[in-house]
C-alpha positions in Angstrom: -49.3 -24.7 -18.3 -45.6 -23.3 -18.7 -45.3 -22.9 -15.3 -45.4 -26.7 -14.2 -42.6 -27.3 -16.8 -40.8 -25.1 -15.8 -40.7 -26.1 -12.0 -40.0 -29.6 -13.3 -37.2 -28.6 -14.8 -35.7 -26.3 -12.2 -35.9 -29.5 -9.6 -34.7 -31.4 -12.5 -31.6 -29.2 -12.6 -31.3 -29.2 -8.8 -31.4 -32.7 -8.2 -28.8 -33.7 -11.2 -26.3 -30.7 -10.4 -26.5 -30.1 -7.1 -24.4 -32.8 -5.6 -21.9 -31.7 -7.9 -22.0 -27.7 -7.0 -22.1 -28.8 -3.6 -18.7 -30.9 -3.8 -17.1 -27.8 -6.0 -17.9 -26.0 -3.1 -16.4 -27.8 -0.2 -13.9 -29.4 -1.7 -10.8 -26.9 -2.6 -7.5 -28.0 -4.3 -4.2 -28.1 -2.2 -1.8 -25.7 -3.4 1.8 -27.2 -4.0 4.5 -26.9 -2.2 6.4 -24.8 -5.5 3.1 -22.6 -5.3 3.3 -22.1 -1.3 6.8 -21.2 -1.8 5.8 -18.7 -4.9 3.0 -16.9 -2.4 5.7 -17.0 0.4 8.0 -15.2 -1.5 5.8 -12.4 -3.0 4.6 -11.8 0.7 8.2 -11.1 1.9 8.5 -8.9 -1.5 5.6 -7.2 -0.7 6.3 -6.3 2.8 10.2 -5.2 1.8 8.8 -2.9 -0.9 6.5 -1.2 2.0 9.3 -1.4 4.5 11.2 0.8 2.0 8.9 2.9 0.7 8.0 4.0 4.5 11.9 4.5 5.2 12.3 6.6 2.6 9.4 8.5 3.0 10.8 9.1 6.8 14.1 10.3 5.1 12.4 12.6 2.9 10.7 14.5 5.6 13.6 14.5 8.0 15.8 16.0 4.8 13.1 18.3 4.6 13.0 19.3 8.3 16.7 19.9 8.0 17.0 21.9 5.2 13.7 24.2 6.2 16.8 24.5 9.6 19.2 25.7 7.7 17.2 27.7 5.8 16.1 29.5 9.0 19.6 29.5 10.8 21.0 31.1 7.3 18.2 34.7 7.7 19.7 37.2 8.4 18.0 38.3 11.8 15.7 41.6 11.7 15.8 41.7 15.4 19.5 42.5 15.4 20.9 45.2 12.9 23.9 45.2 11.7 26.5 47.5 13.2 28.5 49.3 10.5 32.3 50.2 11.6 33.2 54.0 11.4 33.8 54.7 8.3 32.4 52.1 6.6 29.7 52.6 3.5 27.5 49.7 4.2 27.2 47.1 6.1 
């Protein structure tokens, strides 16, 4: 006996609540002009932050490359030995 009662209750709920549930799913509230401006500003700020982060990362990597280049340039070359002047104790 339980099964027919449960079926009737389920059918009643579908019939009674169906149109309201469907209407809620189909009609979305419109955003106000202020909400749209707020969303636009947030998106713009996010794009600016991403651009800044990319620029900072690029500058960091460029500085690392420059530092590495300068470090290599300033290392004494092992391929060309220093020639000491006559009478000089150390070069």
